[in-house]
N, C-alpha and C positions, 0 to 999 in steps of 0.2 A: 638209698632206700628203694628207689625204683628198681635198681639192678637186683636187689634181694628178692623183690616180688617176682621178677622175671625168672629167677631160679625156681621159686616155688611153683610157677606154672609151666616150667619146663622149657624156657626160651633162651637159654644161654649156653655157653661153651662148657659149663661144668658138667662132669659125668662121673659115675662111679668107676673106681679103678678096675673093677672086675669085668667091665665091658671090653670085649675084644673085637678088633676089626678083622673081617674076613678078607680073603685074597680074591683076586679076579684078574682078568686079562688086561694087558697094558693097552691104554687108550692111544689112538693115533694122534698125531700132532694137531692141535686146534687150529682152525682157520681164523686168522685175525679179522678179516672182513666180516665174517658171519658173527663172530663174538662181538665186534664193535657195533654192528647194526642192532643186535638183540639188546646189548647193554644200553645203548643210547635211547632206544624206544622205551625200555623199562624205566630208566631214570627220568627221562623227560616227562613221562606221565605223572610221576610223583612230584617232580619239581612244579609242574603246572598246578597241581592240587594244593601246593603250599606245604607239602609234607617232607620234602627233601631239599637240602642245600648242602653241598660239600664237594668232595673229590673222590673219584673211584679209579682204581688202577688194577688191571688184570694182566697177568704175565704167565709165560710158560718158559722155564729155563731162563736163558739170558734175553729172551725176546719179550718186549712189552706188546701185548695184544691190544690194549685199550687204556687210555688215560685221559680223563676229562674232568673239568671243574664245572659245577652247577651253582646257580644262585649267588647269594651275597655273603661275603665274609662278615660284613657289618650291614644288615638290612636298613638300619636307620639312616645311614649316609650313602647307601647303595654302592658300596665298594665291592667289586666282584670277588668271589673265590677264584683262586688260581692254583695250578698244580702244586706250587711250593707252599701254599697256605698251611699254617700249623694249627692243629686241633688238639684238644684235650682227648686222650685216648682211653681214659677211665680204666676199666678192668683189664684192658690189654696190658696194663702195667704188671699184672700178676705173672705173665710169661717171662718178663725180664727179672722179676724178683726170684722166681723159681730158678732161672738160669744162674743168678748170683749164688744161690744156695748150692746148685749143682757144681759150680766152679770150686767153691770152698770144700765140698766133699771130695772132688777129684784131687785137690791139693792135700788131702789128708788132714784138714783143719777142723772137720766137722763130719758127723755121721748122721744118716737118716734116722737111726735108732736113738740118738741122743734125746734126752728129755728137755723140755722147755726150761725147767728150773735151773738147769746147768748154766744158762745164759741170761735168763730173765726171771727174777725171783718174785714171789708173793702172788703170782697169778693163780686163781683157783684151779685145782687139778694139775698144776704145773709139774708135779713130780711124776705124772703118768702120761702127759701129752707128749708125743714124739714130734720131731721135726717133720717126719713123713706125714703124720696126721694133720699138721698145719698145712702142708702142701696139698693134701687131698680133701681138705674141708671136712675132716672127720674129728676135729679137736673138741667141738662143743663149746668153744670160747663164747662168752656172752656178747651182747650187742651194746654199743655205745649209742643210745637213742636219746640225744640231748640236742636242743635247738642250736646251742653254740658250737657243737661239733660240725654242724652243716654250714654254719655262718663264718666261723673264725678259724684261723690257723693256730690251734692250741699247741703250746710247747709239748714235745714228745714225752718228756718226763711226766708232765701232768696227765697225758693220755694213759700212760702206763699205770699211774696211780689210780686212775678211774677204773681201769680194767681189773685191778685187784679187788674192787668192790662189786663187780658185775656178776650176777648169778649165771652159772654155766647153763647152756641150752640142753646138754645131755652129757652122759659119761663119755670120755674119749674112746673113739672107735666103735661106738654103739649106733651111730647114725651118720648122716652126711647133710650138711647145710652150708651153703656158700657163705664164706666168712671174710669180710673185709678186715675185721679185727685180727683174724688169724694171719693174714698176709702182712699186716702192720707189725705183728710180733716177729714174723720172719725177717722183715726189714731190720728190727732191733737186733736179731741174731747176727745178721750180716755185719752190722756196725760193730757189735761186740767182738766178733771173731776177726774181722779184717782190720779194725783199728781206724777206719775212716768212715765218713758219713755215707749214707746210702746213695746220695746224689754223686758223690765223688767216686764211689765204687763202680756205679754204672758208667760214669764218664771214662774211667781208666780201663775198664775191662770189657765194655760192650760198645758204647757210643764211639769212642775214639778209634778202636781197632777196626770197626765196621764203617767208619767215616759217616756216621749218622750225625751230621753237623747241625741239623735242625731239630734235634731231640734233647730233652732235658727233663727236669723235675720241678714242679711248681705246685704248691698246696692249693692256690686259688687263682692268682693272676699271673699270666705268662709274661716273660720279659719282653721288652719292646721288640717289635718285628712284624712280620706279615702273619697276623693272628686272626683266627675266626672268633666271632662273638656269638654266644648261644641264644636261641629262642625256643619257645614252646608252641606247638601248633594248637589252634583252637578251631571250633566249628562256627564261631561267630563272625561278624563282619570284619572284626579286627584281624582275623586269620592267624596272626603271630603275636606272642607276648615276649618282647625282649626281656632278658634277665636284668633285674636291678643290680645284681652282683653275682659273681660266680660261686657255685657251691664249693666249699672246702673239701679237699680230698686227702685221705690218709696215705702217707708214704707207704710204699710196698703194695698197696691195694689199688690205687687209682690216680696217682699224682703225675704220671708221665705225660708229656706232650710230644707230638711228633708231626711229621707230614707224610704224604703217601710214598714218596721216594725213599725216605728213611725206613719206613715200615717194610717196603719191599726188600731193602738190604737185610732187615731183621729176619723176614720170612725165609729168604734164601739161605741165611746163615743157619737157622734152625733146621732147615731141610738138608743142607749139604756141607756145612762147615764142621769139621770134627770137634772144634772147640765148643760148639753149641748144640750139636745134634742130640736129639732126644731119643733116637732110635735104640740106643743101648739101654734105656731105662725101662723098668717094668710098666710104667705109665708116663705119658708126657706131662709132667707136673706143670700146672698153670694153664693147661690146655684141656680140651675135650675131644674125645674120639667119636666120630660120627660116620654113618653110612645112610644117607637119605635115599640113594638110588643104587646104582651099581658101582659107585665110586667111593673109595675110602678117603677120609680126610681128617685133619685136625683143625679145630677152630676155636676162637674165643671172641666173645662179644663184650661190650662195655657201654655204660651210660652214666654220665653225670648230668645234672640238670642242664638242659639245653644242648647237650652234645650226645652223639651216638658214635660207636665205632664197632667194626667187625672185620676180622681177618680169617683167612682159611688157607690151608696148605693141603694139596693133593699130592702126597709124597711119591706115589708110584709114577706119576707123570710130571712131577715138578711144576705144578700149576699153583699160582699164588693169586689171592684175591684180597683187596683192601678196600674197605668202604669207610670213609671218615665224614661225619656230618655235623652240622651246627643247627639243625632243627630237630627237636625231640617230638617224635610222633610214633604212631603204631607201625610205621614203615620198618622200624628197627626189628620188629618181631618177624618180618617177612623176608629179611635179607638172606638168611641162611639157605632156605630152599629156593628162593628166586635165583640165587647165583647158580644153582644146578641147571635151571632152564637157560640162563644166559650162556653158560659155558658149554653145555652139552646138547642144547636143543630142548625145546618144550615150551610150555606156556607159563610166563611169569605172572604174578598177581597184578592187580590194579588197585588204586586207592578207593576206599569206600565213598559212595555218593550219599551224602547226608543232607536232609532238608530240615533245618531247625524250626521248631515251633516256638513262637514268641510267648514267653511266660512272665506274667507280672510278679513282682516281689511278694505280694500278698499270697499268691499261690505257691511260690517257692518255699515259704516258711514251713510248710508241713513236712518238707524233706530234711530240714535242718536238724542236726543232732550229732551225737557221737555213736559210732557203730563198732561192734566187736565181732570177730570171727573165732570160732573154736579151732580153726586150722592154722592160724598165724598169730604171733604175739602182738603185732601192730594194730592199734585201732585206727579207724578212719573218722575224721571230723569233716562234716559238711556244714557250710555256712554261706551266707550271701556276701559276695565280694564284688564291689564295683558294679552292682546291678546284675550279677550273674551267680548262679549256683555253682559253687566250687568245692573241691575236696583237697585234703592232704593226708598223708600217712604219718602215723605216730607223731613225733615232735619235729619232723621235717618241716621247715618253714615255707616251703614252696607250694603254692596253691595251684590247682589245675581246674580249668573251667569245664563244666558239663552243660550240655544243651538237651532240651527235650525233643524227642523225635516221634513220640507216640504217647498215649495215655500212660502215665507212671513209668515211662521208659526214657532213658537218657543215653547220651553218647559222649564218651571222653576221647577226643581225638589224639591226645597225648599218648594214649595206649591202644587206640582202636577198641576200646572196651565198651560193651553195652551194659547198662546198669538198669535193672528192673526193680521197682519198689513194690512190695507186697503189703496189703492192708489187713488188719485184723477185723474181728466182728464189729468193733466199734467204729470202723471206717477210717481209723487213723493209720498212718504208716508205721509198721512194726519191723520191717525186714527189708533188706535189699540183696539182690543176687547179681554178681558180676560175671560176665561171660567174655572171654577173650578170643581172638582168632585162633582157630584150632580146637575150640570147644572146652577149654579149661574153665572151671567154675569156682567161685568162692561165695559163700553166703555170710551175711553180716546181720546181727540183731541190733536193733536200735535200743540203746539203754539209757540215754540221757538227752533231754532237750536243752539246747543252748539257751542261756538266759537272755542273751542279746541276739535277737533275730533280725535286727535292723542292718541295713547295708553298712559295711565297714569302709574305711578310707582306702586308698589305692589298692588295686589287685595285687601288685607285686609288693613283697614285704620290704 
């Protein structure tokens, strides 16, 4: 859910196919000492603020410029993150799913122009949705917004049946919207064409050939090993909310786990290995092309509840960046451009300084309710949870804490979002406006007061 929101406000690696990267002069070799100093200063600041915990690896060619672990893999028992710690990499999974499709196309077993119904039947518009439209998020496939989808590892046949009844978002090829469901359908195509499971296909064709020994696929819980556990940043005294359980992830869209060294192997392969290179494609499927300054890059970001991930490739200079984290905060939205300052020089961002105002539950009740926006399909629910005002998107069961910072203004540290409530002539709250770093806005109208405004039992579901 959160990753879909990031797409709507322009904070992910998804990008229209028509965007082309311009050319420029080749950069000189990066100085490892300078990069390390800038990276450690940047990350230590966010670690001290309670907004980052994880592993960061920066490299150029065959040389590692910087690799360091921060914070705790499990903050409840204070076991530290280490360079080999495994993380859920969320939507970085799409780069691997796209590569699986590309391999099948190269083998002549599949075409980008093939329609979805040739491999998966009964999906609305399946006769006109192409494989390429699934890859580029232009299929218009509907959304599976059901609480059990976020909580449980639902059998894939059941998920396919549910998708047959979901209303499309738009006609194929008429718009673009990041789609986990689209990449889940690509996963189904991989299995249908190859005759093996998605997990086995990745193992045979990507993980084993590239010696990615700490990578695999897991819907919710990782196999035993050196794993990170997710938390959500808050602005209250608790600072972190450990997850009661992991969010379930759709295969093809978000179920891969990995560590920094394995992800470096993957980025190098995408950049230089002919078996995985995307340079020959009209667009790097599963990636986004960007140019924040003078440097062309490909990147992808991901987030599952409690986990963040970001990778980037600067192909002209063979520079690779990996950020894997197990604290969900607004830091994730700053990574892409902060990496530019770390790698090439400049000023990286700092975490926001927020002083919460103590608000009693009686005063909180005026903000409680259900809100809708004309710009997105997901409503927001605000309620009092464990003595705090909190919100969640759609039917996503994960609640996120909000704290007051000024009159009718709140701050959500999980997203670095400012939320301002507007009142009508009657003095009651009628509307709220969200503002994210970078200036993106969404307005929501309050359309229903919750019947139960009393505090509910524990914050975590």
